[in-house]
C-alpha positions, 0 to 999 in steps of 0.5 A: 500500500502506498502513501501520499504524503501529507502536509504539515498541520501548520500548513494544513492551517493555513490551507484550510482558512477556516476563521478562528477567534480566541475569548479574549476573557476565556482564551479559547477557542472557538470555530465557525460551523455549519449549522446542518452538520450533527453534534458529533460531525461538528465535535469532530470537525472543532477538535480538528480544527483545534489541533491545527491551530495548536500546532501552530503554538510554540508554547506547550502550556499555552497549548495545554491550556487553550485544548483543556478551556475549548473543549470544556466550550464545546457543550460535551457534558464532560469537562475537563480540569488541568492536571498538576504533575503531582495531582492524584491520577483518576481512573476516568482520565485520559493518560496523555503522556508527554516529554514535557516535564510538566505537563507528562500527564496534564489533564482529567475528564470530570465527569461520564465519559460513557455517556458520550456517543462511541464515535466522540470518544474515539474523536477525543482519545485522538485529538488528545494523543495527537496533542501530545505529539504537537506538546512533545514537539514544542518541548523538544523543538530546540533540542531536537532541532537538528532532528526536527525534519526526522521528526517532523516526518516520523509525526506525519507518519504517525498521523498517516498510520492513525488514518490508516488504521482508522474504519474511516476514511477522508478524502477532499476535493478541491472546487474542480471536485478532483481528490486533493487527499485521500486516506489509505483505508480508502484504497482497501474498501474501494480496491483502487489505488490511491495514486490512481485516485487522486486528481480525478473526479467521482464521475470519471469513477463511475465506469466501475459502477455498471448502474449497480446504484445509479439512482443513489449516485444520482442523488450524491451528484445531485447534492454537489452540484448544489453544493451542500453538505451531506451526510451519510449517503449510502451507496453501493460501490463496485471493486474492479475485481468484482466484489461488492461494497456498501459505502456511507460519504458524508462531506462539508461543503467549504467556502471562503470569507467571500463565499466562493467554492473551495471544494469538500472535504469529509468521511467515508466509511464501510458500512457492508458488514453492518447492513449485512449484520443489520440484515442477519439481527432482523432475521434473528429477531424474526426467529427470536418471535416466533420462538417468543410466539409459540412458547408454552409458557407466558413471558412478559417483558417490562421497560423499567420506569425510573428506579423500578418506580413502575414497569410498563409493558413492552412485548408479551406472547401469545402464552401469555395473552392466553393466561391473562385473559387479554390481548397484545395489543390493549396492554402494550405501553401500559403499567402492569399494575392497570392491567393486573391489579392484584399484582402487588398483592400476590408480590410478583411487583416486588419481585420485579423491582428487586431484579431490576435493582440487584441484577439477579434472577428470581423464582417465584414458585407458587403464587395466588393471583385474583383481581375479581376476573382471575383468580389463578395460581402461578409460577414466575421465573423474573429475571433482567436483560443486559437491556435493563429490561426486566422480563417474567416467564410464567406458568398457569398451575391452577389445575396443578395447585387444584390438583394437588389440594385435592389430593390433599383433601384426599389424603385427610379423608383416606386418613380420616375413614382409615382412623375411622374404620373399626379394624386394623389397617396398615402398610408396609413396604418391600422391607417389612417396614411400616408405611401407615398404620390406622388409630385401631392399632394405638388402641389395641396394642396401647402403643402411640402411632410413633412407636409403631411407624417405621418399625418391622412389620412382623415384631407384633406377632409370634414367631410362629404366626410371623414365620406364616404371614412372611410367606403370605407376604411374599405371595402378595409381594407376587401379585396375589391378593391373599385373605387369612384368619387367625388366632391371635395372642398379643406379646403386651398381655392383651386379650386373645382375639380372633381376626379376618383380614388380607393382605394386596399388593401396593402399586404406585403409578407405573403398576410397580408393587412397592409393598403390601396393604393389609386389613384385618377385621376382629371377628371374634363377636362374628365367631361367638355368635356363630357358635350360637348360631350353630346351636340355634333351631334346626328350623331357623336353618330350614328359614335361612335355606328358603330365604337363599332360595328365593334370593337365588330365584329373585337374583337369577330370574330372566324377568325384571323385579322391583320392591319398593317400599310403602312411599313408592321408594325403591328398595331393590332390584335384580340382576335382570332389572339392570339389564333390561333398563340399564340402570345399576342397582346404586342408580335406581336404589331410593328413586321413584318407577318415575325416573323411565317413565316413556311419556306415552301414557297420559294420566288417566293410564297411571290414575287406573293403575294406582285405582286398581293397585288399592282395590284389588292389591295388584296390577297387571298390563302393557306399558310403554317404558324408556332405557336408561339410554333413552330408547322406549320399549313394551314391557308386560308389568304386573305389580302386586300390593304387599301388607305387613302382619298389622295389615298396613301396606309394606312394599310394592313388588313390581315384575315385568318382562320385555316384549319388544321381541314379541312385539317385533315378531307381531308386526313381521307376522302381521306384514307378511300376512298381508304382503307379498313377500317377493315384492313386499307389495300388498298381497291379495288380502290386503288388497282386497280389505283395501278395495272394500273401504275404498268401494265405502267410501265411494259409496258414499261420496257417489265416486268411481274407482278402477280396478286393473287387473294386470298380468304378464304375458308369457312369463312362464317362458320367462321362468322356464327359459331363465329360471325362478331365480331371474324370475323373481327377479323380473317380479320384484322390478315389474313392482318397482316399475308399476309403483312408478307409474301409478299415483301416489295414492293407489294401490298396487299389489301382487295376488299370486303368480305374475298378476298383479292388480292396482286399485285407482280411486277418485277417476272420473271419465274413462279415459282418465282411466285409459290414461292410467293404463296407457302408463302402465302399459308404457312401463315395460317399453324398455328391457330389463337388464337381469343377471346379464339379460336383456329381456322384454315382457308385455302385460295385458290389462283389464279393467272393471270400474265401480259401481258401473262393473260391480259393487262388491270386491268379488265382482270387480275382480272377477271382471277385471280378470274377465277384461284382462284375458279379453286384452290377451285375446285381442293380442296381448300387451294391451287393456281391456275394458270389462263388457257384461259378454266377457263373463261368459268369455271368461267362463268358457276360458276356464272351462278351457284350461280346465280341459286342455290337458285332458285334450292331449291325452285324448288326442282331440287334436287334429291338424289343417292344411292350408296351401300356399299358392304360386299366383302366377302360375296357380301350383301349389308352392306349399302349405301351412301346418294348423292345429284344430281341437276338436272340443267333445263340447265344445266343437272345432275350436281354433287356436285363437280359443286355446294356445294362450291359454296353452301357454299359460298352462305350460301345456305349449310344448308337448303341443307343438312337439306333437303338431311337429311329429305328426306334421313331419310324419303326415308329410312324408307319408304323403311322399311317399305315395307320390303328392307333391308338396314342395314346402312344409310351413310349421308354426314354432312358438317363441317358448318353444324357442326359448329352450335350449335342447329345441334345434336338437329335437327338431332335428330328433324328429327329422331323423325320426320321420324321416321327411326332408330337412329342406321342404321343412319351413319354420314360421317364427313370430316377432314375441321371438324377440322379446326373449332369449333372442340369442339362445333363438338364434343359435337354435335356428341356425343348426336348423338352417345349416342342415336346408330348413328353411325359417320364415317370419310370421305376421312381419310388421305388427310385433316388435320387429327391429333390423338388427334383429333381422340382420342376426337372423338366419331367415328365408322368407317374410310374411306379411300379416292379413291384417295389412292385406285385407284393405289394400288397396283402399287402405293407403297406409297398408298400401304403403306398409305392404311395399314397405315389406316386400322392398325390404325383403327384396334388399335383404335378398328374402322371400315374400309371401303374403297370407288372408289374400282374398280377392282378385284386387288384392292378388293383382297388387301382390303381383305387380309389387313382386309378391308371387307367393299368397295364401287365403280364402281366394285360393283355399281354405284351412281343410283336414287332411284328407281333404287337403289330399283331395285338393292336391290330387285335383291340382295336379289333373287341373295342371295337366288338363292346362 
């Protein structure tokens, strides 16, 4: 590090030209100051000027006197006094040693130097050292004149060393703002050699700064431009080596007497570490604050007023807020006596004073604070901070004190109980030494407790007894409770006594056995009484046995038993009582039975009960009471009056049983008796009751009601193909949908199987009833998703109306049932209102259902055949097989009369098998006889196709009869789509694979679906007669027929029309592309012999043509 030689102090004074005046009376020097400077800056400045002036004096005595007077005139709060060489040297003096024989030590401070700011103390101390150098220089000037140059250099070097080791650096710039002087410390801080800075301006050095603090430097230069004094401007300085320092600059603008600007003189300081320390302190304060606020103990910081005259809240944490029931914002700045009025009476205020004055911390362990709002026990730790503040750390120990007080009270109570007990009670430790004995020992052994407690446990017992009891105590030390009986013969002349006692382990809070407790009762009198009782009469013993038996019965019976005195206060209950009501025996003794009163019975109920007890001496009946947990339950209660020998009322005895389960069973049985167990809908019994009630109400109100009888179409197919479990699920889902479809006050019931009834009250016109029926049918539009199956099912609904169709439940049910069958006969999936003629139809159906099974057994069914003709050539294309029933009483019946009944009765499968076997067998016979028939069409019901083995059965019949498969056509209806479609499709595909043809019968009348058509192996569509009979007159039928023919062509299927009765119909169908048909125009259905004749006639006609 290099230094620029500084000028001598005298040269410095001459160049500064600062006005200095001398007080003529005091001789002290005064300087002109800048009014904007701080006291510290003014003092430092004045001191520098003073020393500069003193350097021009040649008289050391004058130097010393002038220095003391001038410093005293600075108003620092301290006073310098001259000190003679012989005067005492004070500890507070600043020692200044010189070569002067008189002023080797020349001054002492009167006042406390500690009161001065640190910077002023440093300046003052440095000034006195420099003064010492001046005095040494003047004193030795003549003696050292030859060495003056060297001494001056040394002095200047010392000054430079002083400047170099100072924390701050000094700088000086001229009017052109170029540096004229720099101390060496600036080179350390700024990282630039002094030589490189001298003669330059600060603006020329800004190239290093890279805009790190542009705003700060702009403010600095603005002040310089104004030629104003400035103080502590903080700037960021970028060192050439990349380091960054924070510096503080202060400067005084210099002017001559004409106010010409001479430049600046100032001080610089590196405040980097101070700023970083401030940031760290701020961070530490944050951590301290968080720790402070989260302490579990309360902490309060007080500032002190005067000589501990008062203590002002300076801070407190959250725990202190909670304990003191206050808020920090409301107490900061307030006196502790204002906030807590009881702080002096509890003694804490005196401790705060004592700690502050002595500086020694104190523990204030237990103190009671009370002020009318707070009442608590606290424990305080009080200490003084280095800053002079006082801190109190305190804990709310109210619960602990209360627990200790309660413990002490319990101990006192326990001691009282133990001392009052008519038995010996003692405790010993594991060394067999008495820990505690009661006063019974004192009176029994005639020895004071002080002579017993602390002695060996067995000292009072004879040797042999002591040995036995040592074994018993050791067993108790192992955790056992040991009972014993003894006869004691005391060493101290006491009478022999019979005793009974026990040893019980004594455990600490962790369960460790630390001793034993012994309780011994004197049973001498009991022993003597026992002997007397043993000699009592045998009759007394027998009575005791009876009493024990009664007690056993009382405590073991399943019924609750209560015994009350004449006032109704309970004196005893048995175990069953507590089990049923939930009250313990102790909870009810002395109470009245109204304790568990349910509130369900009125005053009259209890008045009748008491009347019966007074007049009859007993009462029995059902009553509702309340258990301890609040639940209300029914019980069967019997109360008897017990009188004493004098005939006066002594007790009431009540016996009761909980009949909750009986009530629940009754409700369950009632529900089962009136509801269907599968769907939980009302059953026939409950429905009939509601129907009768509705009829009575309708008769009184002149209203109408409707009964809708609903039966599921082909439900048996579902059961047969999917099993009864799926059928049960379907019935439950049907019940749900029906409830959703009807009004909330309508009744939906299941009266058996797949039959449901709906009671709709307050209906108006037939259209209202029809609307209800439509909603019921609409509930079945969507398929049922059941166990992975998608099933369609439809209902048939019959409707009877009160009073039009009947006035009794039986009439309405019977007529609705008849109407339901009418709906089925009309094609199912619909509804029908009752008509009088349906009664005979229903009767006829009943007869049919009862005789259809016999018809199969008696072979009353016959086959008819209707030819299928090629309308263009007139040749026979095939024949459809039709079944008829030759009923012995009703004559020949068509399939519409009995097929539905056969399906419902489960006879469609054997009937269908008979039809197919008979048809194949007879057709094979015709072929063998030479009759030509290209195709034999046989109807297959949807129920048959739901059978998993249907295809195998058909193939077996083909093999059995020998009929060619390619000449067989099976006609299936669109009802097939409502069942297990995939199963039916697989069966038809198997048959299609061997050559059997498949046709869709009555196409367009049911649930046709193009997606299903694509998935079935179909060969031909059959146009239903309902579309054919009105063409070409009905435009809709024409359009439908054309659409079916067009669809068949698109799907490359054949098409056949049925029900053709006129030539016009024939010509229309031929023109539209349908060439094959059947109907009355060609031939009616005919028995086998007539059909064979027709075939023969057709052959003759063909030959003639």
